[in-house]
C-alpha positions in Angstrom: -46.2 45.3 -77.2 -44.9 45.4 -73.6 -45.8 48.4 -73.5 -49.2 48.3 -74.8 -49.7 45.1 -72.4 -48.8 47.8 -69.7 -51.4 50.3 -70.3 -54.0 47.5 -70.5 -52.9 46.1 -67.4 -53.4 49.5 -65.8 -56.9 50.6 -67.7 -58.3 47.1 -66.0 -56.3 47.6 -63.2 -58.8 51.6 -63.6 -61.5 50.1 -64.3 -61.7 47.4 -62.0 -60.9 49.9 -58.5 -63.4 52.2 -60.2 -66.1 49.2 -59.9 -65.2 48.2 -56.6 -65.2 52.0 -55.5 -69.3 52.3 -57.6 -70.3 48.6 -55.8 -69.1 50.2 -52.6 -71.1 53.4 -52.8 -74.3 51.3 -53.7 -74.1 49.1 -50.8 -74.1 51.7 -48.7 -76.8 53.7 -50.1 -78.8 50.3 -50.2 -77.6 49.9 -46.3 -78.8 53.8 -45.5 -82.3 53.1 -47.5 -82.8 49.6 -45.9 -82.3 51.6 -42.6 -84.8 54.1 -43.3 -86.9 51.3 -44.2 -86.8 49.7 -41.4 -87.1 52.7 -39.2 -89.9 53.5 -40.6 -91.4 50.1 -39.8 -90.6 50.3 -36.5 -93.0 50.2 -33.5 -92.6 53.5 -30.8 -93.9 52.7 -27.4 -92.7 56.0 -26.0 -90.4 59.1 -26.6 -88.2 61.5 -24.0 -86.6 64.5 -24.8 -83.0 64.5 -24.2 -81.4 67.7 -25.5 -81.5 70.2 -27.6 -83.3 68.6 -31.0 -82.1 64.7 -29.8 -84.7 62.6 -28.5 -85.0 59.1 -27.3 -87.4 56.8 -28.3 -88.3 53.0 -26.9 -89.4 50.5 -29.3 -90.8 47.1 -30.1 -90.8 44.6 -31.8 -94.6 42.6 -33.0 -93.3 39.7 -30.3 -93.0 41.6 -26.9 -90.0 38.8 -25.4 -87.9 39.6 -28.4 -84.9 42.1 -27.8 -85.9 45.3 -28.4 -83.5 49.0 -28.7 -83.8 51.8 -26.7 -82.8 54.6 -29.9 -82.0 58.5 -30.2 -82.9 60.5 -33.2 -83.0 64.4 -34.5 -86.4 66.1 -35.0 -85.2 66.9 -37.9 -84.2 63.2 -39.2 -86.5 60.9 -37.4 -86.5 58.4 -39.8 -82.8 57.9 -38.9 -82.5 56.1 -35.3 -79.0 55.0 -33.3 -79.0 52.4 -31.2 -77.9 53.4 -27.9 -78.8 50.1 -25.7 -80.6 46.8 -25.9 -83.3 45.1 -23.8 -84.8 41.6 -23.7 -87.7 42.0 -24.4 -90.0 45.2 -26.0 -89.5 48.3 -24.2 -92.6 50.2 -22.6 -91.3 53.5 -21.3 -88.3 55.6 -21.7 -87.7 59.0 -20.4 -84.4 60.7 -19.3 -83.1 63.4 -16.7 -83.2 67.2 -17.5 -79.4 67.8 -17.6 -79.3 64.6 -20.2 -77.2 63.1 -18.4 -78.8 60.1 -17.6 -81.6 57.9 -19.5 -83.4 55.0 -17.7 -86.3 52.5 -19.5 -88.2 49.7 -18.4 -89.5 46.4 -20.5 -92.4 43.8 -20.7 -90.5 41.7 -18.6 -90.2 44.4 -15.3 -86.2 45.0 -16.5 -84.8 48.4 -15.5 -82.0 49.9 -17.4 -80.5 53.0 -16.7 -77.6 54.3 -19.0 -75.2 56.2 -18.5 -75.2 58.8 -22.2 -71.7 59.8 -21.5 -69.7 57.0 -20.7 -72.4 55.3 -22.9 -72.9 52.7 -20.4 -76.2 50.2 -19.6 -76.8 49.0 -16.7 -78.8 46.0 -16.6 -81.2 45.4 -13.4 -83.3 41.9 -14.0 -87.0 42.6 -12.7 -86.4 45.0 -10.3 -90.0 46.8 -11.0 -91.3 42.8 -11.3 -93.2 42.9 -14.1 -94.6 44.5 -16.6 -94.5 48.4 -16.4 -96.6 50.5 -19.2 -95.1 54.0 -17.1 -92.4 54.9 -16.1 -90.9 58.4 -15.3 -88.0 60.6 -13.7 -89.2 62.7 -10.1 -88.6 66.0 -10.6 -85.3 65.9 -8.2 -84.1 63.4 -11.2 -82.7 61.6 -8.5 -85.4 58.2 -8.6 -87.7 57.0 -10.9 -91.5 56.3 -10.5 -92.9 53.6 -12.3 -96.2 51.3 -12.3 -96.8 47.8 -13.1 -98.9 46.0 -14.1 -100.2 44.2 -10.8 -100.8 48.1 -9.1 -98.0 48.6 -7.7 -96.5 51.9 -7.5 -92.5 51.4 -7.0 -89.2 53.8 -6.8 -86.0 53.2 -7.9 -83.3 55.3 -5.9 -80.1 56.0 -8.3 -77.8 56.3 -6.1 -78.7 53.4 -4.1 -79.5 50.6 -7.0 -82.4 49.4 -5.5 -86.4 49.7 -5.2 -86.7 52.3 -1.3 -90.8 53.1 -1.8 -93.7 50.8 -3.1 -97.4 51.5 -2.8 -100.3 49.4 -3.8 -103.2 50.7 -5.7 -105.7 48.0 -5.8 -104.5 45.4 -8.5 -105.6 47.1 -11.3 -102.4 48.0 -14.0 -101.4 51.1 -13.8 -101.4 52.0 -17.1 -99.9 56.0 -16.8 -98.7 58.2 -14.9 -97.7 61.8 -14.6 -96.3 64.8 -11.9 -97.8 67.6 -11.3 -96.9 71.7 -11.9 -95.2 71.5 -8.5 -93.9 68.2 -8.2 -95.9 67.5 -5.6 -98.7 64.9 -6.3 -98.7 62.1 -8.6 -101.8 60.8 -11.1 -102.0 57.6 -11.7 -104.5 55.6 -13.9 -105.5 52.5 -14.2 -107.0 49.4 -15.4 -110.0 49.8 -13.6 -111.2 53.3 -15.0 -109.2 55.2 -12.0 -107.3 57.6 -11.3 -105.4 57.3 -8.2 -104.0 60.5 -6.2 -100.4 59.9 -5.0 -98.9 62.6 -2.6 -95.3 63.4 -3.1 -92.3 62.4 -1.9 -94.1 60.5 0.6 -95.4 58.5 -1.5 -98.7 58.4 0.1 -102.0 57.9 -1.4 -104.6 60.9 -1.1 -107.6 59.5 -3.0 -109.1 58.5 -5.8 -111.0 59.1 -9.0 -113.7 57.3 -11.2 -113.8 58.1 -14.8 -115.0 55.1 -16.6 -115.5 51.2 -16.2 -113.4 51.2 -19.2 -109.5 51.0 -18.6 -108.2 55.0 -18.4 -105.3 54.4 -20.8 -103.7 57.6 -20.1 -103.5 60.7 -17.7 -101.4 64.5 -17.7 -101.7 67.5 -15.6 -103.1 70.3 -17.8 -102.9 73.4 -15.6 -104.9 72.7 -12.6 -106.9 69.9 -13.8 -106.5 66.4 -15.0 -106.9 65.2 -19.2 -107.4 61.4 -19.1 -107.9 59.0 -22.3 -110.7 56.8 -21.4 -110.8 52.8 -23.0 -114.4 54.2 -23.7 -113.4 56.5 -26.5 -113.7 59.9 -24.8 -111.4 62.2 -23.3 -112.0 63.7 -20.0 -111.4 66.8 -17.8 -111.8 66.9 -13.7 -109.9 68.6 -10.8 -107.0 66.4 -9.0 -109.3 66.2 -6.2 -110.8 62.5 -4.9 -113.7 62.1 -6.2 -114.2 64.6 -8.7 -116.6 64.2 -11.3 -115.1 63.9 -14.9 -116.1 65.8 -17.7 -116.2 64.6 -21.1 -114.7 66.7 -23.7 -114.9 64.8 -26.8 -115.2 61.0 -28.2 -112.5 59.6 -30.2 -112.8 56.8 -32.7 -110.7 54.3 -30.8 -109.1 54.3 -27.8 -107.1 57.1 -25.9 -103.7 56.0 -25.8 -101.7 58.6 -25.0 -101.5 62.7 -23.6 -99.1 64.9 -23.3 -98.5 68.8 -23.0 -95.8 71.3 -24.5 -93.8 73.1 -22.2 -95.3 76.0 -23.2 -98.8 74.2 -21.5 -100.9 73.3 -24.8 -102.4 69.7 -24.2 -102.6 67.1 -27.2 -104.3 63.7 -27.3 -104.1 60.8 -30.2 -106.3 57.3 -30.3 -105.0 54.3 -30.8 -106.5 54.5 -34.7 -103.8 57.9 -35.0 -106.3 60.7 -34.4 -105.3 63.5 -32.6 -106.7 66.2 -30.3 -105.8 69.2 -28.8 -107.9 70.9 -26.2 -108.2 74.0 -25.8 -108.4 74.6 -22.0 -111.1 77.8 -22.5 -115.1 77.9 -20.6 -116.4 76.2 -23.7 -113.8 73.4 -23.4 -113.6 73.5 -27.6 -111.4 70.7 -28.3 -109.6 70.5 -32.2 -108.1 67.6 -34.0 -106.1 66.5 -36.5 -105.3 63.3 -38.6 -101.3 61.8 -38.2 -100.0 61.1 -41.8 -99.4 57.8 -39.9 -101.6 54.6 -41.3 -101.0 53.0 -37.9 -102.0 54.3 -34.6 -100.5 56.6 -32.3 -98.3 54.9 -29.1 -96.2 57.9 -28.1 -96.6 61.6 -28.4 -93.7 64.2 -27.7 -94.0 68.5 -27.8 -91.0 69.5 -30.0 -91.9 73.0 -29.7 -95.7 74.4 -29.3 -95.7 74.0 -33.0 -94.4 70.6 -34.3 -96.1 67.4 -32.4 -93.9 64.0 -33.2 -96.0 60.8 -32.6 -94.6 57.2 -32.3 -97.0 54.6 -34.0 -97.1 51.3 -34.4 -95.7 50.3 -37.9 -94.9 53.9 -39.6 -91.9 54.3 -37.0 -92.0 58.2 -35.6 -94.0 60.7 -37.4 -93.4 64.6 -37.1 -96.8 66.8 -37.0 -96.9 70.0 -38.2 -99.2 72.7 -36.1 -102.9 73.1 -38.9 -105.8 75.5 -39.1 -107.8 72.3 -37.5 -105.9 72.3 -34.1 -108.0 75.7 -33.2 -110.9 75.3 -34.9 -114.0 73.3 -32.3 -115.1 69.8 -33.2 -118.6 69.8 -32.7 -120.1 68.9 -29.6 -120.9 65.4 -28.3 -124.3 64.2 -27.8 -124.4 63.0 -24.3 -124.5 58.6 -24.6 -126.9 58.0 -21.8 -130.4 59.3 -23.0 -129.3 57.9 -27.1 -128.4 54.3 -24.8 -131.9 54.6 -22.7 -133.8 55.3 -26.1 -132.4 51.9 -28.0 -132.8 50.3 -24.9 -136.2 50.9 -25.0 -136.9 51.2 -29.3 -135.4 47.2 -29.2 -137.5 46.5 -26.1 -140.8 47.1 -28.1 -140.1 44.5 -30.9 -139.5 42.2 -27.9 -142.6 42.5 -26.8 -144.1 42.3 -29.5 -142.3 38.7 -30.4 -143.7 37.4 -26.9 -146.7 38.2 -27.7 -146.9 36.7 -31.3 -145.7 33.7 -29.4 -148.4 33.7 -26.9 -150.6 33.6 -29.6 -148.8 31.2 -31.9 -149.7 28.9 -28.8 -152.7 28.7 -28.8 -152.2 27.0 -32.3 -150.9 24.0 -31.4 -150.0 22.9 -35.8 -147.4 26.0 -35.3 -146.0 25.4 -32.2 -142.7 24.1 -33.9 -142.8 27.4 -36.1 -142.1 30.6 -33.9 -138.5 31.3 -35.0 -139.4 30.9 -38.7 -142.0 32.6 -39.3 -140.0 35.8 -36.5 -137.5 36.0 -39.3 -139.8 36.6 -41.3 -141.6 39.2 -39.9 -138.4 40.7 -38.8 -137.1 40.6 -42.6 -140.5 41.7 -44.6 -143.1 43.3 -42.2 -144.9 43.7 -45.1 -145.1 40.3 -46.3 -146.7 38.6 -42.9 -150.1 38.8 -44.9 -149.1 36.1 -47.9 -147.8 33.8 -44.5 -150.8 34.3 -42.8 -152.9 33.2 -45.6 -151.2 29.7 -45.8 -152.3 28.5 -42.8 -155.9 29.4 -43.9 -155.5 27.2 -47.1 -154.6 24.5 -44.6 -157.3 24.7 -42.5 -159.7 21.9 -43.0 -156.8 19.3 -42.3 -155.8 21.4 -39.0 -159.7 21.3 -38.0 -160.1 17.6 -38.2 -157.1 16.9 -36.0 -157.7 13.7 -35.5 -154.2 12.3 -36.6 -150.9 13.7 -35.5 -149.9 12.8 -38.7 -152.0 16.0 -40.5 -149.6 18.3 -38.7 -146.5 16.9 -40.4 -147.4 18.3 -44.0 -147.7 21.8 -42.1 -144.6 21.4 -40.6 -142.9 20.7 -44.0 -143.8 24.0 -45.5 -141.8 26.5 -43.4 -138.6 23.7 -43.8 -138.9 23.8 -47.1 -138.9 27.3 -47.4 -135.9 28.0 -45.4 -133.4 28.2 -47.8 -135.9 31.5 -49.2 -135.8 32.9 -45.3 -131.9 32.4 -45.4 
């Protein structure tokens, strides 16, 4: 009995241990799956290369004043993200130095965080950039950070001195995007007023500006010697990087063009808020290819891994990796200029209005019909063929109208359109 009892206890202990082990494994697997699900639903606002296959991403919550993180990930597994450090508000931009030793990021409140990759220490400089910044980048020498805030101010943060050393006012419109030229001597800064400001570097001196559109210029990048600009009017523009240059429209998107990027090999890409991708080919015909991101939500960030692999930061689907397809090099149909269409539409719309005004003048001559213009206009707009029957009804009541002896004679006619109103609706 004692031996059997001991064996039973041993077996029970073994089963319990196995159950605990299995349970722990299931918990770990569940936590891993939950983490991937959370990463898939993440709002990614900015992506920057760190080293090799490793990248850093700025993230945000639907509530912009809620704490958010800067995370790292691998291009081979973009759904697994690791927290590096936090911001007290939505992180809007992130960038890293070429030697992968330092990361800089800015949030919705204008807080700047400088992160030392080796020591894993993050230093927060509260409201160092004063207000919300939609653009931030390291200067070519990696010694300073250049950012533009919503007040239209460009600010230079010196890493050695830990302070803002230079500022430039651009006119009050929010700075929406910035890019350095290939030679590092010029900055292009897009703003909410639809202009691109050209700035000499490192002097931080304004050298001119380019009017792109009446809508905000949401993104800008140097593509060779030219600029590419994404606008709130849904057009992708190209122009010389010179003051007062005339922009040329390359293509029209389905929504705002939120981001532009150029690969290390010089291949540009653009994305709109609907998730569609565009690839300007920079040829004599100004051809543009396109692709549809597999993401279900809008594209907010772009980053090339190589010239055939593009990472897309989305509003609700985390990071999506897109591989080159034939459509990247298949030219889209040319865009018809909007101006003639708008003028023709305006002329066509004016004609019915003229007709309506003429009809009003005619109706004014008939006193009993003075209160009927709106009702009759609706009927005429919806069913022009029904105008004749509408004209016959007053003819049937003409004997009453001709008398015009008493104002009351007009009331029966006024009641008729009221009775027919439900039919008109």
